C-alpha positions as CSV (number, residue, x, y, z in Angstrom):
1,M,21.3,-58.8,-26.0
2,L,22.9,-57.9,-22.6
3,I,25.5,-55.6,-24.4
4,V,22.8,-53.9,-26.4
5,A,20.6,-53.2,-23.3
6,V,23.6,-51.7,-21.5
7,C,24.3,-49.4,-24.5
8,L,20.7,-48.3,-24.6
9,V,20.7,-47.5,-20.8
10,A,23.9,-45.6,-21.2
11,K,22.4,-43.5,-24.0
12,V,19.3,-42.5,-22.0
13,P,20.9,-39.9,-19.7
14,N,22.7,-38.3,-22.7
15,A,19.4,-38.1,-24.6
16,L,17.6,-36.5,-21.6
17,A,20.4,-34.1,-21.2
18,E,20.0,-33.0,-24.8
19,T,16.2,-32.6,-24.6
20,V,16.1,-31.0,-21.2
21,S,18.1,-27.8,-21.0
22,S,18.2,-25.1,-18.3
23,P,17.1,-21.6,-19.2
24,Q,19.7,-18.9,-19.5
25,T,20.1,-16.6,-16.6
26,C,21.7,-13.4,-15.5
27,R,22.4,-12.1,-12.0
28,V,20.2,-8.9,-11.6
29,G,20.0,-6.5,-8.7
30,M,18.5,-3.2,-7.6
31,Y,19.6,-0.4,-5.3
32,L,17.0,2.1,-4.2
33,S,18.4,5.7,-4.1
34,S,15.2,7.7,-3.7
35,L,11.7,7.2,-2.5
36,R,9.3,10.2,-2.5
37,D,5.9,11.7,-3.2
38,L,3.9,8.9,-1.6
39,D,0.3,10.0,-2.5
40,L,-2.4,8.2,-0.7
41,A,-5.2,9.8,-2.6
42,E,-3.8,9.1,-6.1
43,K,-2.3,5.8,-5.1
44,R,1.2,6.3,-6.4
45,F,4.8,7.0,-5.4
46,S,8.0,8.1,-7.2
47,S,11.4,6.5,-7.0
48,D,14.9,6.5,-8.3
49,F,16.8,3.2,-8.5
50,Y,19.8,1.6,-10.0
51,L,19.6,-1.7,-11.9
52,W,22.5,-3.9,-13.0
53,S,23.0,-7.3,-14.6
54,V,25.9,-9.7,-14.8
55,C,25.6,-12.2,-17.6
56,P,27.8,-15.0,-18.9
57,S,27.6,-13.8,-22.5
58,K,27.5,-10.4,-24.2
59,E,24.4,-11.4,-26.2
60,L,22.3,-11.5,-23.1
61,Q,21.0,-8.0,-22.4
62,P,18.2,-8.3,-19.7
63,L,18.2,-4.6,-18.9
64,K,17.3,-3.8,-22.5
65,S,14.4,-6.3,-22.7
66,M,13.2,-5.5,-19.1
67,K,9.9,-3.7,-18.6
68,V,8.8,-1.9,-15.4
69,L,5.2,-3.1,-15.1
70,N,3.6,-0.8,-12.6
71,I,4.5,2.6,-14.1
72,Q,1.7,5.0,-13.7
73,D,2.9,8.0,-15.6
74,F,5.3,7.5,-18.6
75,R,5.8,11.3,-18.8
76,H,7.9,11.0,-15.7
77,F,9.8,7.9,-16.7
78,K,13.5,8.4,-17.4
79,A,16.1,5.7,-18.0
80,A,19.8,6.0,-18.7
81,Y,21.5,2.9,-20.1
82,D,25.2,2.4,-19.8
83,S,27.3,0.3,-22.2
84,T,28.1,-3.3,-21.4
85,L,31.5,-3.8,-19.9
86,E,33.6,-7.0,-19.7
87,R,34.7,-7.8,-16.2
88,K,36.5,-10.7,-14.3
89,D,34.2,-13.0,-12.5
90,L,35.9,-12.7,-9.1
91,P,32.9,-13.9,-7.0
92,K,32.8,-17.0,-9.3
93,W,29.0,-16.5,-10.1
94,F,29.4,-18.3,-13.4
95,Y,32.4,-20.6,-12.6
96,P,34.4,-21.9,-14.4
97,Q,33.9,-19.0,-16.7
98,Q,36.5,-16.3,-16.2
99,K,34.8,-13.3,-17.9
100,V,31.3,-11.9,-17.4
101,Y,29.5,-8.9,-18.8
102,W,28.3,-6.2,-16.5
103,S,25.5,-3.6,-17.4
104,G,23.9,-0.8,-15.4
105,R,20.9,1.4,-15.6
106,K,19.4,4.2,-13.6
107,I,15.6,4.7,-13.7
108,R,13.4,7.4,-12.4
109,A,9.7,6.6,-12.5
110,T,6.3,7.4,-11.0
111,L,4.7,4.0,-10.0
112,Y,1.2,2.9,-9.2
113,Q,0.6,1.3,-5.9
114,S,-2.6,0.0,-4.3
115,L,-2.7,1.4,-0.8
116,N,-4.9,0.3,2.1
117,V,-5.5,3.3,4.4
118,S,-8.0,1.6,6.7
119,N,-5.8,2.0,9.7
120,F,-4.5,5.6,9.0
121,P,-2.4,7.0,10.6
122,F,-1.0,3.7,12.0
123,D,-1.0,2.1,8.5
124,R,1.9,0.1,7.0
125,H,2.3,-0.5,3.3
126,T,4.3,-2.6,0.9
127,L,5.5,-0.7,-2.1
128,T,6.4,-3.0,-5.1
129,I,8.5,-2.4,-8.2
130,S,7.9,-5.2,-10.8
131,L,10.3,-5.9,-13.6
132,E,9.7,-8.5,-16.3
133,D,11.5,-9.8,-19.3
134,T,9.4,-9.2,-22.4
135,T,11.3,-11.2,-25.1
136,K,11.7,-14.6,-23.6
137,N,9.6,-17.0,-21.5
138,S,10.9,-18.7,-18.3
139,T,12.0,-21.8,-20.2
140,Q,14.5,-19.6,-22.1
141,F,15.5,-17.1,-19.5
142,V,15.1,-16.4,-15.8
143,Y,16.4,-13.7,-13.4
144,T,18.8,-14.7,-10.6
145,P,18.3,-12.0,-7.9
146,D,21.5,-10.4,-6.5
147,F,20.5,-10.6,-2.9
148,E,23.9,-9.7,-1.6
149,N,24.2,-6.3,-3.3
150,S,20.6,-5.2,-3.6
151,G,19.2,-2.8,-1.0
152,Y,18.5,0.9,-0.3
153,Q,20.3,4.0,0.7
154,S,20.3,4.2,4.5
155,N,19.8,8.0,4.7
156,L,16.7,8.2,2.6
157,D,14.3,11.0,3.6
158,L,10.8,9.6,3.4
159,D,9.0,12.5,5.0
160,G,7.2,10.8,7.8
161,W,7.8,7.2,6.9
162,K,10.6,4.6,7.5
163,I,11.6,1.5,5.6
164,T,11.1,-1.6,7.7
165,S,12.0,-4.3,5.1
166,F,13.5,-4.6,1.6
167,K,13.1,-7.9,-0.4
168,I,13.9,-8.9,-3.9
169,A,12.6,-12.1,-5.4
170,E,12.1,-13.9,-8.7
171,Q,8.7,-15.1,-9.7
172,K,7.4,-17.0,-12.7
173,I,4.2,-15.4,-13.9
174,P,1.9,-17.6,-16.2
175,Y,0.3,-16.2,-19.3
176,T,-2.7,-18.1,-20.7
177,T,-2.5,-16.6,-24.1
178,T,-0.4,-16.6,-27.3
179,F,-0.7,-12.8,-27.6
180,G,-2.0,-13.5,-31.2
181,N,1.3,-15.0,-32.4
182,P,0.5,-17.2,-35.4
183,D,3.6,-19.3,-34.7
184,L,2.1,-20.5,-31.5
185,V,-0.8,-22.9,-31.1
186,S,-0.8,-22.8,-27.3
187,P,0.1,-20.3,-24.5
188,Q,3.7,-19.6,-24.2
189,G,3.8,-20.5,-20.5
190,S,5.3,-18.1,-18.0
191,N,7.7,-15.2,-17.9
192,S,10.4,-14.5,-15.3
193,R,9.6,-11.5,-13.1
194,L,11.8,-9.7,-10.6
195,V,9.7,-8.2,-7.7
196,V,11.1,-5.7,-5.3
197,S,9.0,-5.3,-2.1
198,I,9.7,-2.3,0.2
199,E,7.7,-2.3,3.4
200,I,7.2,1.1,5.0
201,A,5.6,2.3,8.2
202,R,4.4,5.7,9.2
203,I,6.4,7.4,12.0
204,K,4.4,10.8,12.1
205,I,0.8,10.8,13.2
206,F,0.2,14.6,13.5
207,S,-1.9,14.5,10.3
208,F,-4.4,12.3,12.1
209,F,-5.1,15.0,14.7
210,K,-5.4,17.6,11.9
211,L,-8.1,15.4,10.3
212,T,-10.0,14.6,13.5
213,I,-9.6,17.7,15.7
214,G,-12.6,19.2,14.0
215,V,-14.9,16.3,14.5
216,Y,-13.8,15.9,18.2
217,I,-14.6,19.6,18.8
218,A,-18.0,19.1,17.1
219,F,-18.7,16.2,19.4
220,A,-17.7,18.2,22.5
221,V,-20.0,21.1,21.4
222,A,-22.8,18.7,20.8
223,M,-22.4,17.4,24.4
224,L,-22.9,21.0,25.7
225,S,-26.4,20.9,24.4
226,F,-27.3,18.7,27.4
227,F,-26.8,21.7,29.7
228,Y,-29.4,23.8,28.0
229,D,-33.0,24.0,29.0
230,S,-35.2,21.6,27.0
231,D,-38.5,23.4,27.3
232,N,-37.8,25.9,24.6
233,T,-39.9,24.8,21.6
234,S,-38.6,27.4,19.1
235,L,-36.8,26.1,16.0
236,A,-34.0,28.6,16.8
237,S,-33.5,27.3,20.3
238,P,-29.9,27.3,21.5
239,R,-30.0,23.5,22.1
240,R,-31.2,22.7,18.6
241,A,-28.7,25.1,17.1
242,I,-25.8,23.5,18.9
243,Y,-26.3,20.0,17.7
244,M,-27.3,21.0,14.2
245,G,-24.1,23.0,13.9
246,A,-22.1,20.1,15.2
247,L,-23.7,17.8,12.7
248,F,-22.9,20.1,9.8
249,A,-19.3,20.6,11.0
250,T,-18.8,16.8,11.2
251,L,-20.2,16.3,7.6
252,L,-17.9,19.0,6.3
253,N,-14.9,17.5,8.0
254,M,-15.7,14.1,6.5
255,R,-15.4,15.6,3.0
256,V,-12.0,17.1,3.9
257,Q,-10.6,13.7,5.0
258,E,-11.7,12.1,1.7
259,S,-9.6,14.6,-0.2
260,V,-6.5,13.7,1.8
261,L,-6.9,9.9,1.9
262,G,-8.9,9.4,-1.3
263,R,-12.1,7.7,-1.7
264,T,-12.1,4.0,-0.8
265,E,-14.7,1.3,-0.3
266,D,-12.9,0.3,3.0
267,L,-14.2,1.7,6.3
268,T,-11.1,3.5,7.6
269,L,-10.4,4.5,11.2
270,V,-11.1,8.1,10.3
271,D,-14.4,7.1,8.7
272,Q,-15.4,5.2,11.8
273,I,-14.7,8.2,14.0
274,H,-16.8,10.5,11.8
275,I,-19.7,8.1,11.4
276,A,-19.7,7.5,15.2
277,T,-19.8,11.2,15.8
278,I,-22.7,11.7,13.4
279,L,-24.6,9.0,15.2
280,Y,-23.9,10.5,18.6
281,V,-24.9,14.0,17.4
282,F,-28.1,12.5,16.0
283,G,-28.6,10.8,19.4
284,T,-28.4,14.2,21.1
285,G,-31.2,15.4,18.9
286,I,-33.4,12.4,19.9
287,V,-32.6,13.0,23.6
288,S,-33.5,16.7,23.2
289,V,-36.9,15.8,21.8
290,Y,-37.4,13.3,24.7
291,S,-36.4,16.0,27.2
292,R,-38.7,18.6,25.8
293,L,-41.7,16.1,25.9
294,T,-40.7,15.3,29.5
295,A,-40.6,19.0,30.4
296,E,-43.9,19.7,28.8
297,S,-45.5,17.0,31.0
298,G,-44.4,18.9,34.0
299,K,-41.2,17.1,34.8
300,K,-38.7,19.7,34.0
301,K,-36.4,18.8,36.9
302,Q,-36.4,15.2,35.9
303,A,-35.6,16.1,32.3
304,M,-32.6,18.3,33.4
305,W,-31.4,15.5,35.7
306,L,-31.5,12.9,32.9
307,D,-29.7,15.2,30.5
308,R,-26.9,16.2,32.9
309,R,-26.4,13.2,35.0
310,V,-27.3,10.3,32.7
311,F,-27.2,11.1,29.0
312,F,-24.2,13.4,29.1
313,R,-22.1,10.9,31.1
314,L,-23.3,8.0,29.0
315,F,-22.6,9.6,25.6
316,T,-19.2,11.0,26.7
317,F,-17.9,7.8,28.3
318,S,-19.1,5.5,25.5
319,F,-17.6,7.8,22.8
320,I,-14.3,7.8,24.6
321,M,-14.3,4.0,24.9
322,F,-15.2,3.6,21.3
323,N,-12.2,5.8,20.3
324,V,-9.8,4.0,22.5
325,I,-10.9,0.6,21.2
326,A,-10.9,1.7,17.5
327,I,-7.5,3.4,17.7
328,A,-5.9,0.4,19.7
329,Y,-7.2,-2.0,17.0
330,A,-5.6,0.2,14.2
331,I,-2.3,0.3,16.0
332,I,-2.2,-3.5,16.4
333,V,-3.3,-4.3,12.9
334,G,-1.4,-1.5,11.2
């Protein structure tokens, strides 16, 4: 009985080794050669990049079964596939195997990217390129990222942006469906996905001044209304014309920034400045009504003193402080 027990124990590891097998793998990397056409309004960017795979067998062709997931426009998708070449495994990635199979591919694509422009122009974004194997699940095949050789061209011209980080990682993405395959009675599990993350930061902020210079001038013009007499009751009085024109200019400028940054449910820094300006201009209208009523009651000098010494200073100082705090917060958060 002791001999039989020892034999059974000796057979258990062999049985486990037969039933539990590791998935096949290939070493896959990416090199970014171009990054352009970052469109905040359309939420997309274009890129050229090289992909390669190093596999222990010629039958494994991950570049052929790979799919770029976040392609936005297939009309601008181009891929050139090179033949698989046999090479010596000098880095010993698949030791003790001596020969490996190297494949390469160059891809040009327009990719979708969700962008948060809340802190424009001090915004920072993470652009992603997601690649997934479409023929095998993660129990059959997984990517092994080539960390050493993946990266980006150092002299990329990003037109007002700079790359602050480049990362490549393998993820297992679960799918709770059989995709209608009649051979399966339960979901197939997860697929191996290669995710490239490119963090970028804006280095030019002149576009911010182009979007806000109009609204700042509108505010300054509205503040001039405090220096006009308030006892003029005409609808075409200079004071009323000034703040109504400033309000119209602010609303018009707000539409312009939407066309540049795109419509978003988030309250952006530029939105905050426009909304604050609208409220301040509306406040000048309320003050003008109060000043006119004060002047009509025989207190014209008091109305002028309040306009020029109190309300003008209060509105100007508080508006400047609001902008300093809002912009400082955007710079910190990014």
